[in-house]
N, C-alpha and C positions, 0 to 999 in steps of 0.2 A: 408700782403703786406707791403713793406717798402717804405718810402718816404725819400728823403735826403733833409736836410736843406741846402739851397744854399745862395749865397751872397744876401744881402739885406733882409734876413730872409724869402726867398721865398721857397715854396715847389711845387712840381707837384703832383696833385691828380692822382691816378691810373685811367686809362681809363675806367675800368670796373665799378668803383664807379661813375664816371662822367656820364657814359651811363645809369646806373641803376637808377640814380636820375634825369635823363633828364636835366642835367646842360649844359650850353653852355657859351662861352666866354662872359664876362661882367656881368654874374650873381653875385649877392651879397651873401656873407656868413657871418653869425654872428660867431665870434670866442670867446670862453670863456674857462676858465680853472677851474677845480674843483677837488680837492684832487689829483693833479698831472696828471690829464687826460685833454687833449685838445679836445674840442668839436667844430665841424663845423656844422652850421645849415643853410640851404638855407633860404633866406628871400626875401621878395618883399618890395621895398622901394617906397613910394608914396610921391608926393610933399606935403609940409606942408599945402598949401592952400586947397588941396583936403581933407586932414584929418580934417582940421578946418571946412570945409563945412559939412562933415559928422557928426562931433560932434555937430554942430549947429542944423542940421536936427534931430539928435537923441534927443537932449534936447527939441526941439519943440514937438516931438512925445511923450516923457515922460510927458511933461506938458499937452498935449491933453488927454493922458490916465488918468492922475490924475484928470483932469477936467471933465472926462466922455465924451469927444468930439471925442475920437479915438476908433473905435471898436476894441475889443480884441477877441481872439479865443482860445478855449481850445485845439484845435488840427488843424493839417494841413487840415484834411478832412473838418472841419467846415469852414476854410478859403476858400478852393476851392469851397464848396457849395455856399458860399456867393458871390464869384466872378462869378460863373456860373449864379446865379440868377440875379446879376446886369447886366450881358451881355445878358440876355434873352429878 
């Protein structure tokens, strides 16, 4: 499929690609070039505050794991068994 570079460096993505990726107006794409090839990758953008909150929560979980205060599981099945026993 061909796309034409237009004024202001704009291109139109072929409808088949947009549909197959489930893209819609306003979606963000990461654009990079490697060895003469242009790559477009759909991305989700989150507010910095949200990402900071997640990083804080992950840091607390890692600390709790290191201190032995956070249960860890060897498998999803073990986690689910624990959740079921806690709700019984």
